[in-house]
C-alpha positions, 0 to 999 in steps of 0.5 A: 553438740560437740561429740565425744571421741569414740576411740577413747574410753569415757569417764563418769565424773559423778561415779568417780566422786562416789568412789572417792576419786575427787583427786583423780578427777582434779588430776584429769582436768589438770591434764588438759592444761586447765588448773582450777582453784581448790575452792572452785573445784570443791564447789563443782564437786558439790554440784555433781554430788547434789545433782544441781546445775553449777552457776559460775560468775566472774570477769571475762577471761577468768576461765568460766567457759574453759572449765566445762570444756576442760571437763568434757575433754578430760572425761571424753564427754559430749558437750551441748552449748547454748551461747547467750545472745539477744533474741535467743528463742525457746524453740532454739534451745529446747525443741520445735516441730518440723512443720514442713514435714508434718504438712507433708505427712498430713497431705499424704494421709489425706490422699490415702484417706480419700481412697478409703471407704467413707466410714473409715476415713474419719478414724484414719485421719484422727490416727494420722493427726495423732501420729504427726506429733511423733518423735520423728517430727521433733527437732531438739535444741541444744538443751533438749538434746542434752537431756535426751542424750542423758536419758539414752545414756542412762538406759544404755547397757553398760550405763554411759556417762551423761553429757556436759551442757554449757549454758554460756553467758546466761546474763544474756538469755532474758526472763523468758529463756530463764523461765523455760529452763526452770523445769529441766533444771529442777526435774530433769524433764522437758514437757512437750504439749501433744508429744506422744511420749509426753516429755524428754529427759531423765528424772534421776539426778544421777543420770542428768546432764552435767549442767554448767551455767556461766554469767559475766554479770553484765547484761541482765540480773538473773532471776531468784528462781533461776539462781536457786536451781544452781550451786553458786561460785564466784570465779575470783582472780587467782593468786600469783602462785595459782596463775603461775601454775596455770601459765606453766600448765597451758604453756609447758614449753615456756622457760622460767624467764618467759613465765616471769616476764609474762606474769610480772608484766601483767601484774604490773599493768593490773597495779596501774591506777587508771586502768579500767579494764585489767588483763585477766588470766586469759591474757596472761596465757596469751602473752606467755604463749607469744613469748614462747612462740617468738623466743622472747627472753627479755623486753625493751621499749620497742618489744614491750609495746609490741605485745600490748595488743594482747591485753590493751582493749582501747586506744586510750588505754594503749596511749596511757601505757605508752607513758608507763613503759619505763615503769613496766620495764623496771617491774619485769626486771625487778625481783618479785619475792612471790614469783621468783621464789615460786620459779626458784623452787622448780628451777635451780638455775633460777634460784641461783640467778636470784641467790635464793635458798632452796 
């Protein structure tokens, strides 16, 4: 679990929405440097208002994992994270029993029982066996912890906001993990056999964890029952205007020329036929940050190839782009009506450079 900052106030995004604060929530998330698309943010608000978990799919680097991270940071919420991988077990994410402590407990009680009158031993041991399924022997995984924290928050006075639960790369979970999550996603409860309280969690949907599930759509196809527990959104590639907005938010010290260089370069790479793995918004942010760090205001053949490492993922792709250096340089220096007009509206010197009417 990633804890919240106890020195900052917490904000309940569900409560904010019910009081008409949708734009306030949007601004809070944007204040972290993450700028969600309007449609994406609208779908997220629907998931909050409906009480459903939110399933988002899309290509790598499209900002799926960054969204719940930005939400937790903006509202100062604790966040529990389950990272999908091969071999993930239910005990790791839901709950398990501390077998060693339970054995110690029973040995101690057996020793005590031997010193009791014979007529009292059976009842004493029966009570001890029941007590070994108490909360003190229960080990909660990240999902179990998130629902338990939500229950505690709901019972607190004043009521605290629920945690964020990120189920990351769910296409790696596998059928057994998906099945184990159906009940908590639907009912908000995790039933535990033999547990003295029966279950953990909270049935009231307004108090449940804010669950965000991501999928790269690469490993396994998610089951129908699992998907049906969610509000669904597909993260599409942002428009150039939205990408510029994101780059500026994530790199506030970047100049207009550095933003233009980064986005024109990546846009040109995406347009080259034969490139199988196109750079995403993640690579745009990294390239713009590198330009700011190294005070890059222009590119030549040598400096351009130096930055290939941020978005080229194979040796074949690098060799292929080395043959396209002249084209890429030409595109970074050419006027782009979308990019340069967007920058010109926010930078009078940039507008004057391209003789743009503002």
